N, C-alpha and C positions, 0 to 999 in steps of 0.2 A: 657320343656323337651320332651314332646310328639312330638312336631313339629320336633325337632332335631332327635329323634329316628326314626320317620317316614321317614325323608329324608334320613338318613343313610341306612335305610332298603331298601328304594326305589333304591338308588345308587347300593347297593349290588345286588339287583335283576336285574336291567337292564344292569349293567356293561358296562357303556359307555367307548369308546376308547378315545374320545376327549372331554375335558371340555372347554367350551368357556365362558370368562367373559370380562367385560370392566373395567379395573383397579382392577381386582380381586387380583392380587399380593399384592396390598397395603391395600385393604379394605375388599372384601368379604371373602376370605379365612382366613386372620388373625382374622376377627370378628367370623367366625364359630369356629375356633380353640379356642379362648378365652372363647366363650359361652360354648363350649363342656367341656373344663377344669373346668369351674365354676360349671358345673352340674355333674362332675365326669366322663366324657367321655374322651377318647383320640382319637383324629381325625385320628392319624396315624395308630392306631389299627383298626379303623372302615373302613377307605377308603384307607389308605396308603399314604395319602397326608400329607406332613409336610412343615411348613413355615420356611424359612431361612431368619430371619430378617436382617442379615448382608448383604446378597445379594439382599434382597427385592424380593424374589421369593417364590412361592409355587409349589412344584412339587411332582410327584409320579413316582415309577418305572414302573408300569404297564400301565399307561394312560398318555396322553398328556394334559397339561393345556396350552391353548393358549389364552394369554391376548391380546385383540384387541388393547388396549391402547398402548402396545409396538409397534405394527405395525404403529399405527397413528403417534407416536413420530418419528419413524426412517424412514418410507417408504411412508407416505401419501404425503409428501411435502406441508403439510398444516402449516400455521404460529403457533407459540406457543399459541397465544390467541384464536386459533380456534380449539383446540384439545379436548374440552369437547364433551361428547357424542351427545348433542343436535346440536352443530356446525358441528360436523363430519357427523351426520345423514343428516343435511340439505345440506351440501356440496357434499356428496357422493351418498346419496339416494334420495335426492330431496324432502323431506317432513320434517315438524317440529313435533317432538315427544313431548309428555307432559313433563313438567319440574316443579319440586318442590324445593324451596330453602332449603338448609339443616337446617336452623333455624326453619323451619315450619314443619319439618317431624314428630317430636314427637307429636306436637299438632294436626297435621292432622291425625296421626295414632289413636288419641283418639277421635277427633271430627268428621273427615271425613274419615273413613276407606275405603269407596268405592273409593274415590279419590286417596288414596294411593295405593289401589290395581290396579287401572287403571294406575297409574304411574309406578308401578312395572312391569305390563305387557307391557307397552309401551317401557320401557327400555329393557326388554328381547327381544321384537320383533326387535327393532332397532339393538340390539347387534347380534342377529341371522342373520339378512339380511346383516349386515355389514361383518360379518364373511363369510358367504357363497358366497357373491358376490365378495369380495375383498381378505380377509385375507387367506382363505383356498387355492384358486389356487396360490396365491403368495408364501406363505410359502412352500408348498409341491413342487412348481416348483423349488425353491431355494434348497430344500433338495435333489432333484435329482442331483444337481450340486456339493454342498458343502458336504463334508463327516461329517455331524453332524446330531443329531436327531432334530425333529421339534422344541422342546422347546428351544434348543441352537441357532437354525437358527433365531427364532423369537426374542430372547432376546439379543443375543450378538451384539456388535457393528459391523459396516460394516468393520472396520479395522481388526477385529478378523476373520470375515468371509474370507476377502481377504487373510489373513496369512494362514488359513487353506487350502484354495484353492492352494495357492502358494507352500505350503509344499507337497501337492500331486503331483503338476506338477514338483517340484524339484526332488521328488523321481523317477518320471517317467523319467526325464532327467538325472538321475544319478548325481545329484548335492547335495552336502552336505548343510544342512540347517544351517545357522550361529546361534550363540547364540543371546539371546535378547540383544538389544542395551542398553548400560549403559553410560550415559553422564559423561564426565570428570568434577569433581567438582572444579578443579583448573586449569582453562584455562585463559590465559592472552592475552590481546590485548594492544599493545603499552605501555607495562610495568604496566598495570592496569589489576586487576582481573575482568573477565567477569561476570556480574550478570545474563545476558541472551543473547542469540544470536538466530537469526532467519533470514529469507529472506523476501524481499519485495514481497508482493503478487500481485494479479491482479489489474489492473488500473480501477477504477470507477469514474466517473465524470458527474455532471450535468452541461449542457451548456446553457440551455434556461429555462424560466418559463413562464407559461400562458396557454392559450387555443389554440390548433392547431387542426382544423377540415378540413376534406376533402372537405366540401361544402362551406367553407368561404375562400375567397382569402387571400393570405399571400404574403408579399413583399419578393422578392429574389434579391440579389446583386451577380451575378455570376461572374466568372473569364473566359473570353474568351480563355485565354491561356490553361486553363484546358480542356475546350471542344475541342480546336484544337488538344490537345494531345490525347484525346479519338478518334477523327476522324483519326489521324495519326495511331493510334494502332488499328483501327477497324478490319482490316483483321487478325491481330495477335490474337485478343480476340475471334473472331468467329471461327477461325480454331482451337484454343485451346478448345473451347466449343464442337466443333464437334469430335475432336480426344480424348479428355480426358473424358469429361462428356458423350458424346455419344458413346465412344469407337469405333470410325469408322475411319480407315486410308484412305479410298478412298474418297477424297474430290470431285472427278469428278463425283461421283454418286449422289451428292446432287443437286436436280433439281432447287431449288429456292433460291440458295445462293446469287446471285446478287440481287434478289428481296428483300430479308431480309436485306442485307447490305445497299441497297439504302434507304429503309424504315428508318432504324436507322440513317443513315447519315443525311437524310433530316431533321429529328428532331434535331439532334445535331447541324447541321448548323444554324438552326433557333434560337436555344438557344444560340449559340456562337454570333450571329450577334445582338441579343437583350438581353444583359446580365442582364439589370435592368428591371425587370418585376414584375407584380403582378397577380398571378393566384392561383387557388385552388391547394393545395399541395397533394402529394402522401406520405402518413405516412407508412414508412416501418420499420420493425425490421430485420436487416441484422446481422445474428448471425453465428458463426462458429459451425458447427454440430460436437458435442462431441469433443470440443476443446482440452481439457487436454489429453484425451486418444490418439487423433490423433497426437498431438505434441510428445507424448511418441513414438508412432509407427513410425512417420516420421524420428525422430532422433535417433531411436534405444535406447531410454533411459531406463535404469534400474539400480538399485543401484550397482550391481556387475561391471557394465561398467564404473563407475566413477573412473578414474585412475589418478595417479600422475606421475611425471617425474621418480621417483624411480621405480615404478611398470613398466613403459615402458621400462626403462633401462634394466631390468631383463628379458624382454619379448623375446621370440624366433624370433618374427616377427619385431623386432626393426632394421630396415635397413634405409639407406639414401633414402630419397624420399618416405617414407611410406605414405600410404593414409588411414591407419586403425585408425588413431587418429583424431577425430573431436573436435575442440574447440568451445564452446559455452559460452556466458556470462550470469552472474546473479548477482543480487545485494544482498550483505550481510548487515545485520543490527545487531548491537550489542550495548548493554548498559554495561558500566563499572562503577566500584566503584571509587570514587574520590581518595582513598588511592592508593599509589604506591605499587609496588611489595615488596619493602623493608619494608614498613609499615605492609603489610600483613604478611609477614614471622616473623616480630618481634612480632606481636600479636599472631601468631600461636605458636611460641616458648614460649611465656608468658603463654598462656592458657594450653599448654601441661604439664607444670610443676605444674598446680593447681590441687586440689581436689574439686569434685563437689558432691552436695548432691544427694543421691541415690533416694530420694523420689520424687514423681511427682510434689509436690507443692513447691519443693525447700526450701527456708527459712521460708515459711509461716507456716509450721508444726513443725518447730524446737522448742524444749522445752529449754527455756533459762536456766533452772536449770541443764541441762545435763553438765557433766564435759567435759573437752577437750578430755579425752580419749574416751568417749562415742561418742563425735561428730566425731572423727577421724574414729571410727569404722563405723558410719552411712554413711560416705563418701567413695567415690571411686575415683581412679585416672581418670583424663580426657581421658587418653589413653585406659582405659578399657571400655569406653562407646562404643556403636555401631557406625559404621562409619557415618551413616546417622545423628545420633544425634550429633557427633563431629562436622560435617560440618555445621549443623544448629546453634549450639552454637557459632562456630567460626564466622559464618556470622553475627550472632546477635551482637557479640562483634565488628566485623568490621563496621557495621552500626552505632553503637554508637560512635566508634572512628571518622568515617567520619563526622558525624553530629557535633561532638565537634571540630574537627580540621579544617574542610572545610566548615562547616555551611550547608552542603548538603550531602546526601548519595550517589546519582548517578550523574554521568556526563551526559551531553546531548547525546542522541542516535547517533551513528556514522553509516553512510552507506558507503559501498565501492563496487565498480564495480569489480567483480572477474571473473576469467575464469575457467571453468571446462573442463577437458579433458574426452571425451567419446570414449571408445573402440568399434570399429565397428565389432569385432571378438569375443566378449564374448559370452558365451553360451546363446542363446536368449530365455530361458524358460519363463522369466518374460514377455518380449515382446509378445511372442506367446500366453501366456494366456490372455493378454489384447486384442490381435487381435482376438482370437476366441470369446471372449465375446462381442466385438464390432460387429463382423460379424453376430453373433447369434441374437443380439438385432436388427440389421438392418432387418434380416430375419423376426423377429416377428413383427416389425413395418410394414413391407410390407404386411404381412398376416393380420394384424389389419386393414389396409386400404382396403384390398380386402373384408374382411368380413363386413366392414362398408358400402362398396358399395352394397354388397348383402343384408344388412339390409335395406338400402333405397329402393332397388328394391322389397324386401318382403313387406315392408310397403305400397308401390305403388300398389302391386298386392292384398294386404289384406289377405294373407295366414298366419294364426296365428301360424301354426307349423313352417313354415320357419322363421317367425319373431322371434319366441322363440329360434330356433337353431342359427340364426345369432346373437341374443343378447348374447347368451351363449359364442359363439366363439369370439365375440368382447371383452367381459369381460376377457376371458381366455388369448387371445393374448395381450391384454392391461396389464394384470397383469404380464405375462411373460416378456414383454419388459421393464416394471417398475422394475421388479426384477433384470434384467440384467443391467438396468441404474444405479440402486442403487450401485451394485458391481463395475460396470465400473468406475463410478465417484469416487470411493473410492481408486482405485489404486494409484491415485496421492497423496491423503491425507494420505494414509497409510505409505508412506515412511518417514513422519515426525512424526509419532505416537510414544509416549513414550514406550520404550520396544519393538519396532518392530524388527523382526529379519532382515528384509531387510530395513535398515535405511539409508537415504541419504539426507542431507539438500541441497547439491549441485544439485541433481536431481530435487527436488521440486522447488528450486530457478530458475533453468534453464526453467522449465515448465511454471511457472508463468511469468517470464521475457519475454520469447518468446511470450506468449499469449498477454502480455501487448503491446509489440511492433507491433503485428499484428493489434490489434484494434487501436492503435494510428496512424499507417500508414493508415489504412482505413479512419480514421477521417480526415487526411490531404487532402485526395482526396474528401471526401464527403463535407467538408466545402467550398470547391471551386466550386462544381457543385450543391450544395443545402444548407441545413441547418441542421447540426447535433444537436440533442435535448439532448441525454443521452447516455453515455458510460457505458454499462454493463461490467462485467468481460469477457464475451464470445461474446459480440455483441454490435451493435450500433443502436440506434434509430435515425431516421432522417426523414426530410421532403424534398422531391424532388419536383422540379417544375412539374405541372400537365401534361405538354407536354413531359416529359422525357420518353425515350424509356422504355417499360416494358417487356412484354412477346412476344416471336416470335417462330414460329414452322418451323424447317427444314424438308423437305420431300425428299425421294429418288425417283429416276426415275421409279422404279418398284412399288412404293407406298406401300412397305411393311414395311417401317421403318419411324418413325417420332421421332423428338427430339424437345421438347419444352424447351426453354431457358428463363431464367430471365436476361435481360442485366445488371441490377445493380449488380447481383451476379457474372456474368461473368467477368466484368471489375474488380472487386475486387479479384476474384480468380486467374486471371492472375498475378496480383501484388504479391499475396501470394505465388504462384508457383515460381515466379522469386526470391523472397527474401528468401524463406524458403525451397526450395527443397534441399534435402540431396543427393548429388552426390557421397557420399562415402559409401552408404549403402552396406554392404557385407554380403553374405550368403555362408555358408559352402557347397561345393559341393562334396568334397571327404574327408571323415573323416579320412582315412588312411594317405593319403599324405598331409593333412591339406591344401587344396587348397580352395580358395574362389573366388566367382564372385561378381563383383562390378556393381551396377546399381543405378539409380536415384529413389528417393522415396518422394512423398509428397502427403499425404492424408488429409491435412488440407484444408477445402473448406468452403466457406460461403454458407448459405442457406437463403432464404427470407420468411419471414412471413409478410403477409399483401397483399394489403394495408388495412389499418384500417380506421374506420370513424373518430375517434377523440382521442387525447392524451392530458391529463391534467397534468401539472407540477406545483407543488406548489413552493413558493418562501421562502426565509429565512427572518427573521426580522432583521438580521444583515447585514451591508453593505458589498458587495463584496463576499458573501458566498451564494452558492446554495446548496439545500438539495439533497443528493445523495440517490439513491434507493428508491425514493417515487414518484410514478406516477400512473395514471389510464388510461387504454386504453379500447376503445369501438369497437366492430365489426360493420360492416355495418348495421346489423339488430338491433342495439341499445343495444345488450347484452354486459355485462362487460367481456372483454377478459382477462384483467390482472389488479389486484389492488395490489400494493406493498407499504408497509411502513406507511400507514395511521393508524390513532388511531382506526379506525373501526375494524381492524384486531387484535388489541392488547387486551390481557387478563387483566381484571381489570380496564381498562381505564374508565374515567367518561363518563357514559351512555349518558349524554346530548350531548357530542361531537360525540359519536357513531351514535346516532339517527340523529343528524344534518348532519353528513357526508353522512349517508345512503340516506337521502332525497335529499341531495345536488347534488350528482354526476349525477343523471339522468338529472337535469335541465341544465347541460352543453351542451346537445344535442338540447336544445330549441333555437329558434330564427334563423334568417337567416344572421345576421351580428354579429360582436363581441359585439356591444353595446346591441343588444337585448338579446344575450346569457348572458352577465354579468347582465343585468337587471333581467332576469329570476332567476339567481342564487342569486342575492341580495334580491329578494322577500323572499326566505327561510331564509336567514340571518337575515333579519329584523323581521320575525315572531318569531324566537328564542330569539332575543334581546328583543323583546316586552314581551315575556314570563318572562324574568328575571327582566325587568324593572317594571312590575306590580306584581312581586313577586309571580308569578304562581297562581294568584286568580281564574283563569278559570279551573284548574284542582284540582283533589283531593289530599289530603295529601299523600296517598300511591303512587300515580303516581308521585308527586313531589319528594318524597324521592327516587323513582326508578331512576329519571333522574339526580339528583345531588349527588347521593352516588357513591363512588369509593370503590374498594375492592382490597386487597393485601393478598397473601397467605405467611405466615411466614415459611421460610425454616428450622428455628431452633425454639427450645423452647424459651419462653420468658426469662427464667433465662440465656440462653446463650447470649443474646443481651447485658446484663449488663447495662451500662449507655448510651447506644446509643439512639439517639433521631430520631424518624420518626413518620409519621402518623400512621403506622401500629403498632409500639411499643406502642404508647400512647393508641390506641384503645384497644389493647390486655390488657394493664393494667387496663383500665376502664371496660373492660368486666369482668375481675377478681373481680372487686369491687362488682358487683351486681350479677354475676353468680357463683362466687366461683373460688378458684385457680385451682380446677381440670380441668377447661375448657382450661387452658393455659399452662398445664404441658408439653403437647406433641407438637411436631412440626407439621407443615401442617395446622395450625389454619387459617381460612379464616376471615379476618378482614375487615368489611364493615363499612364505616364511612362517615360523612358529616363534612364540616368545618364551625365552628361557628364564630361569629363576636366577641365574648367575650372570655377571657379577652383581651381588647385592648392593642396593643403594644407588645404582645407575638408573637413568630414565629408561622408559620402555623402548625408545627408539634405538637405544644402544644394545638391546638384548635380543635383537631379532637374528634368528638363525635360519639360513636358507634350507627349505625342505629337500633341495636337490642333493644336499650332502648325504642324505640317507638313502636315495634311491637312484642316483644317475651315475653314469660313467663318463669319464673324460679322457679322450686320446687313448682309448683302448685299455685303460687301467681302471678296474672296477673299484669304485669308491665303497662298495659294500663291505670290503675288508675292514675288519676292526681297527687295524692300526691306522689307516688313512683317515677314517671317520673320527677315531678318538684324537688324532693329532690336531685336526682343525677345530673340533668341538672344544677340546681342552684349551686351545689357544684362544678362541673367542670367549669362552665362558670363564677362563682363568681358574680352572679347577684341576685338580690332579686325581680326584676319585672317579668313581663309576660315571660313565657319560652316556648311559642308555637313555632312550627317548623319555621313558617315564620319569627317570631321575633328574632330567634337566629342565623339563617343562614346568613353567610357572603356573601351577594348578590354581593358586589364589586369583591370578589375573583372569583366568578363563571362568572360574566360578563367579567372579565379580561381574564379568560381561554377561554371563547367562542370568545371574540374579537381577541385574539391571533390566534386562529384558522382561523377566517375569514380573518385576515390580510394575513396569509401564503397562503390561497387557493384562495381568491377572490380579495382583494383590491390591494395588492402589484403586484401580476401578472397582474392585470388590468392596473395599472399604467405603468408597464414595456412594455405593448403593447399599450400605448398612449390612454388609455380609462380613462375618468374622474371617480373619486371615486364612485363606485356604492353603497356603504353603507357609507354615509357621517358621520354617528354617530361613525364609527370606524376610527380614525384619522390616517393618514399616519406617519410613523416615520420621524424625521427630515431630515435624509440623503436622504430620497426618493424624497423630494421636489427639491433638487439640481439635482438628477438623471432625474427627469421629465423635469426640465428646460433644461438640456443638450440635451435631446432627441428632444424637440420641437423647439430648437434654429436653425433657418434657416441659421444663419450667423456663425455657429460654425467653428472654424478653423480645417482644415483638417489635418489628420496625414501624416507624411512624407511617411509611407508605403503605403498610398493611392495614392500618387503622383508619387513615384519612384517604380521601381521594379528591382530585382536583375538580372543581366545579366548572361547568361549561361557561365560557365567557358571556355568551348571550343571555343565559339564564341569570348569571350574576348581575349583569347590567340591568336586566328587567327587574330583578328584586331590588336592586339598589335604587332605581328610580321610584318604584312603588313605595318603598320605605321613606324616601324623602318627602313624598307627597303627604303620606300619613303623619310624619313628624311635624310638617308645617302646619297641618290642620289641627294640631292639638291645642286645646284651650288652656290659656295661662291660669285660669282659676282652678283648674283640677290639680295642676302641679304645685304642690305645697313645698315651701322652703324648709330645709332642716332647722333653721333658726326659729321658724314659726310654730313648730310643734309645741303645745302647751300654751301658745299665745293666740289661740284661734280668733279671739274677739278682736284683737288688735291688728290693724292693717299694716302690711309691710311696704306699702307704696312710699312711705315717708323716708325710707332708707334705701341705699343702693341694693339692687337685686343682683345676686351672683349670676355668672354666665352659666347657662344650662346647655350642655351638648347632648344631642340625642344620637344614640348609636343603633345600628341595625338589630342587634341582639335584644334591645329593649322595646322594639316597636310594638310588640303585642301587649306588653304589660302597661304602656303609658298611652295607648291610643284609644280613642273612643269612636263609637259608630257615627259615621256621617253618611248623609245621602250622596248620591252620585254626583249631583249638580255641585254641591259644596266642595266635594273632593276635586272635581275637574277644575273649578275655579282656583283652588289653592294651588294645584299643580301648574296651571297656566302661569299664575302670578309668580310662582317659584321659578319657572323656566325663563320667564321674561326678565326677571331681576338677576338671574344667576350670572349672566355675562357682564352685568354692570358691577356686581359685588366681588366676583372672583378676578384674580390677577391672571395675566396670560400664562404664568407658569402653572397655576392651579388648573386653568382650563386645559392645558396640555396634559396635565396629569390625569385628569378625568377622561379626556379623549384616549389617552394611552391605555387606561384601564379597560376601555370598551373595545379596543382593537386587539385581536388575537395574534400574537407574534407568529404562531405556526401557520395561520391561515393567511394573513396579509402582512408579510414581514416588511415590504417596502413602506407600506403606510405606517406601520408601527415605528420604523426607523426614521421617517420624516418627522413624526411628532416627537420622538426622543431628540433629534437633532435641534429642533426648535426650543425644546426644553432646556438642552444644554447651553444654547445660545443666550436664552434669557438669564440663566444662572450666571453665565460669564459676564454679561453686561451688568448684572446686579452687583457682582464682586468688584468690577472695575469702578462702579459708582461709589461703593463703600470705601474702597481704597483711596479714591480721589477726596472724598470728604474727610477721611482720617488724616490724609497728608495735608490737607488745607488747614486743619486745626493745629497741626504741630509745625507748620511752616512759619519761620521767624519773619519771612517777607510780608506775610499777611498783617502781622501787627505793625510793621513799618507803614504799610499802605493805609491801614486804619488810622494811624496818627496823622499821616499826611492828609487824608481825607477830612479828618475831624478838624484839622487847622483851616483847610480851605473852606469848610462848610460854615465857619463862624463868620457871620455877617454876609454870607453869600447864599441866602436861601433860594435865590432865584436860579442858581445853577446846581441846586442839590440833586436834580434828577439826572444831570449830565455826569456828576460825580458818581452817583450810584451806578450808572451804566458803565462808567469807566472802571470802577471797582470790580464789577462783575467780569468785565473783559480781562482785567489783570489777573483775576483768580482762576478763570476757566480757560483762557487761551494760552498758547505756547509762547515762550519768550525766545526771541532771537537775539542773543547777546552780541552787541557790536564792539564794544570796548569797555575795559575796566580801568579807571584813572584814579590815582590817590587824591584824597581830599587834604585840606590843610591840617585836619586832626589826624593824630596817629592812630593807626588800626582801623580807619574808615576809608572806604572807597565809593566812587560813584560808578554805577552800571548804566551805560547806555544801551537800551534794549528797544526792539521793535515789537509791538504787540498789536496784532490785528491792523497792520498797516500804518500805525502811528508811533513816533519816537518818544520815549520816556527816559527821564533821568532819575534813577532810583539809588538812594543811599544804601550802602552794604557795610555792616560792622563785622570785623573779622577778629574773633577772640584769640588769645594766646593759650595754647594747650601744651601741657608737659606733664611727665610722669616721674614720680619719685619712687625708688626701691630701697627701703630702709630695712636694715637687719632687725631693729627693734621698733615697736609701735611708736608713733608720734603722739605723745600724750597732751602736749600743749595745744592751745587753740590754733586750728589750722584750717585753711580755706578749702583744701582738697577733700576728696571722698575716697574711701577705701574700695578698691576694685580687684577682680581676679582675672588676669590675662596672661598669655604666654609671651615672654620676652624673646626678642631675637637672639640668634647665635647661641642658643641653648643655655641662656642665663637662667639661674634659679630665682623664682619670685618668692621673696620673703614677706614684706608688707608693702604692697604696691598701692600708690595713691595717684589719682588723676586730679590735675588742677586746670581749670578752665576760667581765665579772667581776661578782662579788657585791658587795654594798654595803659589806661590811667591807673587802674588798680595795680598793674604790674610794676609801674614806676613808684608808686607809694610804698609797696612792699618789697622792693628790690633788695634793701639791706637785710631784711629778715630772711629772705629766700637765700641770699648769698651765705648767710651764716648757717642756714640749714643744709645748704649743699656742701659746705666745708665740713659738716659733721662726719667723723669717721664711720659712723653706723650707716650712713647713706652710701650704699655700694655703687649704685647705678643711678645716673640721672639721664633721662631721655627728654630731649626738648624738641618740641614740634611747634613751629610758628606758621600758623596758617596765613 
């Protein structure tokens, strides 16, 4: 009580304006509030702070509470497993603070108070310096931009900050802010209800695995044609760099243009002439600077600009030949329920007529003794429920129906390439906001570089005042550029945020699809001139040959201007500009007259990071699969530049794996060859395998527990998990056994456990043993006593023998975990790089042996793509036209018939000549020399007659061959559509002619026409025309009436506006199924068909006769039907 009173009075005395904590929203302030309430205080009355447990915040009206943990989670760009105070202090401040496990705090407070005091001071110091160094400048920098108090700026999501900023900009631009987006709960696709819909995001792919170092030669198989293309485009690329990157239009003032060009060309020529080489690689990361924001700016993308045909139709600027509409593609992805639309509405109608229990627990709380009347009163109509609950209940009913009717709930996900229309004249307040943030961030990044240079100069001079000033400015500008980066990167994600005011799935899809195409196009070039290693969302990791052109500097004649270019970036930037420049970008120049100016815009550019010393890419244990977003990159000085995706950065991961990886990565820099490198790495792997093989006999029990224990934090209370099974749930239940149920009633419990070997045959999740049983006390009773520990361990493991740590641990489980990690990082990548297994104890997977044999096979069959290459479409069409001209000019006298050999004196003109087709491969053998004039005449004659001789289908095929699908896809598609249309029409015509030949009506009409034509030659033309109408026009049958003859009818039909009376004969058709073949003369024919109601078909005959024949043969048929061998008789009378 005295401590609380003293602290409250001290706060009232100093009246701080800013309170700083680390995870204070969740722990410190709620703890203080509960303790004060327990002792009769009210914290809100004492300090004005009040905890909102629903929001998970503690705030006051008069002061700011800035929780550094909120900054770490949102803005530090640290992985989730490295967001504890110790990990953040090490990453951001560069030192290790003291740390005490939560389980030891109570015991240390009693037994080692000085240590706990040092721990508390260490935490406070780390929090203070973290705040003053990073959080304070960051938050208050953002607070000057975003109209929100610092508490809101710190805690709100980046999407909310974006929205607040956009609302301010919309107000300034006189734009009405739309309502928050609400998704349509009943959206259908292909007659099925959509469960979810989204878009395909960025493209991420791993292409290689193994160790790539800049000092170890690597083999390259280059494509000479790609290097020839770079040589051909060299002038274009260098001039683009000078004009666009250097912003200099006068190329004549560059003094060393030819010198730089020749230096680059010399290297490219050498690489072209020797495509198969082995040399040290240049490891680069070529990434697009602020890719998503720049895609937004280049294409003027903003949610209000996404328009449909209906919107464009009503627009004042909708004119023929308009340029204000830009079409861009994106990929839609949706998941639908298996039930059809009719099923859904049937279920909806059914459930809307029902009454539902008003209580939360539904039927579980119903009293069976209640009368029907009371049950009716406790229920309410389904339509009286809130809309959200109606939809959730309806979807739950739909899921059960789908599972029962279709054996699955959801159909396979569907992707669809769609096209979005972007208006180039929409009010650009959204785009202007993104541009201002981008430009301001670039400004702060530039100033950060300037002050880093000043810091280096100050350290060189040794001036402590200048060093301190430079350090402060570096931290300030770094925080400012990070603050702007956080918001800048959120403009893309915000448009797909639930409840966003400016919501647009199309815009988000266009941004990601455009970015993915940029990276994939860059990969197509890089894999021809080098070796792509990994594709990120916004960049590409690659290894280029060591002799590839790198950095060059242009100088002017007056020596006042210099431009340093990175050639790998320049060659990619030109392609990006060609494929992604927006030539329709429009800017409002006269608001009164509504006039716009159009210009080209492209701010998407690659930037280069590197070269780096090494890059390590792990492999997957499964065949044909590579692990994405997992790699380690080292700088030239040996420091770790980037580490992504490994277990060392994951929270709660097995510490054995973490320590193994921390020791392993540095060893990848050892050795001068790949063999030596893998040998150094294998020594670390073998040492940790030895530790497990000898069951950790060389280390203490506490250290062993630290290595083999895993931890997991439960996001819910134990009761909420129900019957779920996992290692964390089992650990929590066993903690409750010996520490009491109070320990597991709240969420956030940290479960630390090891895996025991007993009981054998049970799943791993049921063999988790809490580490606390070996090292914690509960209620003053020390659990280190052997009897207590043995009691619980024997109970859980169901053993009666020794229960020491080493005897109960499942050593095979931990060895399998370590071996799996060694396979991914060491042995499989080594095999893929043709290195013998450096850790023989870890056996290769079966599929890898086959892969290794294929790589080492010198007589492996080559692929067709390695032997042949695709010809350029333009060259092919040119050669094709030339060969046609030559073939048409060939003289018939030179071409001898095969039949004429040996009969040269006899002319072959008296007999039919065979058709001779000339092929392109034979043009040199069968052509003779012609003068240019004759050849030109032949070609002109051929071209003039080609359109007359070829059908539309053949003409389309020739046109399609001359159009490159990759260059002009729309043109190619239009020609293909016309071809398909011609094919369809030809098939319809063929079907009509076939049906006409087999139609019995035609024979009747021919008989009618032949009778009428006798003696009526003057009306023959009329009858012929009538016959054509009857054959080709549709019949509208008005009536069918019986004629005096049995089995014959008259059809009154309307054909082309005139009435006709046409006789129709209807035969009698029936089937006979006889057990034995009918040997006597019979008018039916033997057939094979399936009989109704599962009857077996023995000898089935089909009889089709007219009524006159049926009457004549009725007695014979009656006798046949009376035969006992005839089991079934089926009679069909048409």
